[in-house]
N, C-alpha and C positions, 0 to 999 in steps of 0.2 A: 510163785513157789514151787507150785503143780506142772509149771507148762513147759520145765526142763524134765530130761529123761534121770531118774534116779537109779541109778543101776550101781551093784558093788563089783568086787574086783572080778567076781567069774562073770559078769554079763549082767547078772539078772534083774529085772527090773523091780524095785521096791514097792510095793501098796501102802506107802505109808509117809508121811513127814514129821518130823520133828518140830511141835508148838515151838513159835518164838518168844512164846510169853512164859507158859509153865515146863516148858523142855518136856512133855508126853507125848509121845509116838500118835497120831492121828491118822487115821484110814482115809484114801483121799475121798474114799464114799461119804465120809463125814465132814467135808469141807461145803459149803456154800460160798456158791461167786455173786456176786453184785457188777451188775451193768451198767457204767457210769459214760457210756458213751451218749456223745451227742448227736440230736437225728438234725434233719437239713435243718430246721426251724430255730437251731438253737439251743431248743428246751433237752430234758433226759430221755434219751432214747426208754421207750416203755413199748411193749405190746398192744397195752389197750386204750383206749383214749384218758383224758387227762381227769375226765370229772369219775371214772373208776380206779383210776388211780390212787393207792393209797399214800405214797409218798406224797400226791399233790394236797393233801388234807396240813392245812394250818392249824398247830395249835396255840392256843392264845396262852401267854407266861412263860416262864423260864423255870422248868423244872431239871434239867437233865436229862439225858436222852434218855435213861428204862422208863421215867415216869413218864417224857413225853411218847415212846413208844407206846405203852400200852396207851397211852390219852386217844394217841392217834389212831389205832387198832379199833376200840371202842365207837370212835367218830367213824370211821368205816363201816364199823359193822351196823352201825345207826343207818347211815347213808345208803349203804345198799342191800339189809332186810329191815326196814322200819318197826317190824314186830317182835323183831328177835330181841331177846335177854341173855344179860352176861352175867356170870359167876365169877369174882375173884378174891381170891383167896390170899393172904397173908401171913405168917406167924410175926412180922416186924409190924409191930402197931405204929412206927415212923413214918414206916414207908404207906400205911394206908392214911396217916395223917396228910403228909403230900399230897397221894392220890385224890383226897377229898377237898384239898385247893382246887387241882389241876382239872377235877369235874365240874365245882363250881363255876370255874372263870371259863370252861367252854362246853356251857350249857347242858351236860351230861348227867340225868335224874340218879339217884342213888339213894340205898337204903344201907344202913351200916349198922351191922351186928356183932358185939362183943362177945365174945367168948368167955368161958372160965373151965374152970379145972372141978 
């Protein structure tokens, strides 16, 4: 989407693209890029070694991409900073229920606190 030059009739280059999902204007600076090129060994191209790469961490269980991403990030934090602690907030109880199962399956210790009004 961003590789071709987007110019109007006057030849002025635009600084945004229209999101294909929500049709809102999105500035180029707010777009993240994923590099999925293969290196010579056949693995995914990355700048760090596999032991430091968050994407190389395997999440046990099938929970959907968002839950797996949160679980993978916490596993990566545990690997790179063993003494680190993570606070996770959500107003959706169902999401916390699924995260609880994912954390248990991946040996992530947690304490769940339920708030009230």
